[in-house]
C-alpha atoms as an extended CHARMM CRD file, in Angstrom:
* protein
*
        69  EXT
         1         1  UNK       CA              0.0000000000        0.0000000000        0.0000000000  PROA      1               0.0000000000
         2         2  UNK       CA              1.3960000000        3.3410000000       -1.0490000000  PROA      2               0.0000000000
         3         3  UNK       CA              0.8970000000        6.4580000000        1.1050000000  PROA      3               0.0000000000
         4         4  UNK       CA             -1.3480000000        8.0570000000       -1.5190000000  PROA      4               0.0000000000
         5         5  UNK       CA             -3.6200000000        4.9850000000       -1.4270000000  PROA      5               0.0000000000
         6         6  UNK       CA             -4.2920000000        5.2450000000        2.3040000000  PROA      6               0.0000000000
         7         7  UNK       CA             -6.9100000000        7.9870000000        1.9740000000  PROA      7               0.0000000000
         8         8  UNK       CA             -8.9760000000        5.5590000000       -0.1150000000  PROA      8               0.0000000000
         9         9  UNK       CA             -9.6280000000        3.5810000000        3.0570000000  PROA      9               0.0000000000
        10        10  UNK       CA            -11.2640000000        6.6230000000        4.6430000000  PROA      10              0.0000000000
        11        11  UNK       CA            -14.3080000000        7.4890000000        2.5190000000  PROA      11              0.0000000000
        12        12  UNK       CA            -14.7870000000       10.9390000000        4.0380000000  PROA      12              0.0000000000
        13        13  UNK       CA            -11.1350000000       11.8650000000        3.5150000000  PROA      13              0.0000000000
        14        14  UNK       CA            -11.2180000000       10.4730000000       -0.0220000000  PROA      14              0.0000000000
        15        15  UNK       CA            -14.3550000000       12.5130000000       -0.7520000000  PROA      15              0.0000000000
        16        16  UNK       CA            -12.7700000000       15.8360000000        0.2400000000  PROA      16              0.0000000000
        17        17  UNK       CA             -9.3430000000       15.0030000000       -1.2060000000  PROA      17              0.0000000000
        18        18  UNK       CA            -10.7140000000       15.5490000000       -4.7200000000  PROA      18              0.0000000000
        19        19  UNK       CA            -10.8870000000       19.2750000000       -3.9460000000  PROA      19              0.0000000000
        20        20  UNK       CA             -7.2900000000       19.6470000000       -2.7390000000  PROA      20              0.0000000000
        21        21  UNK       CA             -5.1510000000       22.2270000000       -4.4890000000  PROA      21              0.0000000000
        22        22  UNK       CA             -2.4270000000       19.6880000000       -5.2800000000  PROA      22              0.0000000000
        23        23  UNK       CA             -3.0820000000       16.2850000000       -6.8150000000  PROA      23              0.0000000000
        24        24  UNK       CA             -0.4290000000       14.5950000000       -4.6820000000  PROA      24              0.0000000000
        25        25  UNK       CA             -1.6020000000       16.1870000000       -1.4200000000  PROA      25              0.0000000000
        26        26  UNK       CA             -0.8100000000       14.1190000000        1.6820000000  PROA      26              0.0000000000
        27        27  UNK       CA             -3.3490000000       16.0870000000        3.7540000000  PROA      27              0.0000000000
        28        28  UNK       CA             -0.7380000000       16.8360000000        6.3870000000  PROA      28              0.0000000000
        29        29  UNK       CA              0.7890000000       20.2450000000        5.6080000000  PROA      29              0.0000000000
        30        30  UNK       CA              0.0720000000       21.4040000000        2.0590000000  PROA      30              0.0000000000
        31        31  UNK       CA             -1.5930000000       24.7730000000        1.4120000000  PROA      31              0.0000000000
        32        32  UNK       CA             -5.0410000000       24.4940000000       -0.1220000000  PROA      32              0.0000000000
        33        33  UNK       CA             -5.7630000000       21.1020000000        1.4310000000  PROA      33              0.0000000000
        34        34  UNK       CA             -9.5160000000       20.4690000000        1.3100000000  PROA      34              0.0000000000
        35        35  UNK       CA             -9.2120000000       17.6040000000        3.8060000000  PROA      35              0.0000000000
        36        36  UNK       CA             -7.6610000000       19.7770000000        6.5000000000  PROA      36              0.0000000000
        37        37  UNK       CA            -10.2770000000       22.4550000000        5.8150000000  PROA      37              0.0000000000
        38        38  UNK       CA            -13.0550000000       19.8510000000        6.1870000000  PROA      38              0.0000000000
        39        39  UNK       CA            -11.4300000000       18.7080000000        9.4340000000  PROA      39              0.0000000000
        40        40  UNK       CA            -11.4060000000       22.2760000000       10.7750000000  PROA      40              0.0000000000
        41        41  UNK       CA            -15.0790000000       22.6800000000        9.7890000000  PROA      41              0.0000000000
        42        42  UNK       CA            -15.9480000000       19.3700000000       11.5170000000  PROA      42              0.0000000000
        43        43  UNK       CA            -16.9740000000       17.5260000000        8.3460000000  PROA      43              0.0000000000
        44        44  UNK       CA            -14.3130000000       14.9410000000        9.1770000000  PROA      44              0.0000000000
        45        45  UNK       CA            -14.0290000000       13.4990000000       12.6770000000  PROA      45              0.0000000000
        46        46  UNK       CA            -10.7060000000       14.2160000000       14.3290000000  PROA      46              0.0000000000
        47        47  UNK       CA            -10.4360000000       10.5590000000       15.3830000000  PROA      47              0.0000000000
        48        48  UNK       CA            -10.7200000000        9.4270000000       11.7370000000  PROA      48              0.0000000000
        49        49  UNK       CA             -8.1010000000       11.9520000000       10.6270000000  PROA      49              0.0000000000
        50        50  UNK       CA             -5.7890000000       10.8080000000       13.4250000000  PROA      50              0.0000000000
        51        51  UNK       CA             -6.2450000000        7.1970000000       12.2750000000  PROA      51              0.0000000000
        52        52  UNK       CA             -5.2960000000        8.2920000000        8.7580000000  PROA      52              0.0000000000
        53        53  UNK       CA             -2.1680000000       10.0300000000       10.0790000000  PROA      53              0.0000000000
        54        54  UNK       CA             -1.2960000000        6.9550000000       12.1350000000  PROA      54              0.0000000000
        55        55  UNK       CA             -1.4820000000        4.7470000000        9.0480000000  PROA      55              0.0000000000
        56        56  UNK       CA              0.7400000000        7.1830000000        7.1430000000  PROA      56              0.0000000000
        57        57  UNK       CA              3.2640000000        7.1180000000        9.9760000000  PROA      57              0.0000000000
        58        58  UNK       CA              3.1550000000        3.3310000000       10.2040000000  PROA      58              0.0000000000
        59        59  UNK       CA              3.7850000000        3.0580000000        6.4600000000  PROA      59              0.0000000000
        60        60  UNK       CA              6.7650000000        5.4100000000        6.7040000000  PROA      60              0.0000000000
        61        61  UNK       CA              8.1900000000        3.3320000000        9.5490000000  PROA      61              0.0000000000
        62        62  UNK       CA              7.8470000000        0.1240000000        7.5000000000  PROA      62              0.0000000000
        63        63  UNK       CA              5.2760000000       -1.5420000000        9.7440000000  PROA      63              0.0000000000
        64        64  UNK       CA              3.4060000000       -3.0130000000        6.7730000000  PROA      64              0.0000000000
        65        65  UNK       CA              4.6990000000       -6.0200000000        4.8940000000  PROA      65              0.0000000000
        66        66  UNK       CA              5.5830000000       -5.4810000000        1.2810000000  PROA      66              0.0000000000
        67        67  UNK       CA              4.3870000000       -7.9720000000       -1.3180000000  PROA      67              0.0000000000
        68        68  UNK       CA              6.8390000000      -10.8250000000       -1.7260000000  PROA      68              0.0000000000
        69        69  UNK       CA              6.4610000000      -12.8430000000       -4.9150000000  PROA      69              0.0000000000
């Protein structure tokens, strides 16, 4: 699973991500992020956003197995 695929597991984050200023937005720090705006306006639950961030962090730390063929 690639970092940009993680938001697909969170339907509300995926929904708002289509309106982000940048196509490759990670929804963590970029200007014009529609996901962070939706979070601030309470359209996305903070707990769900924190779960998303946790999955991103886990991926960066290599906690997920990569496909071995």
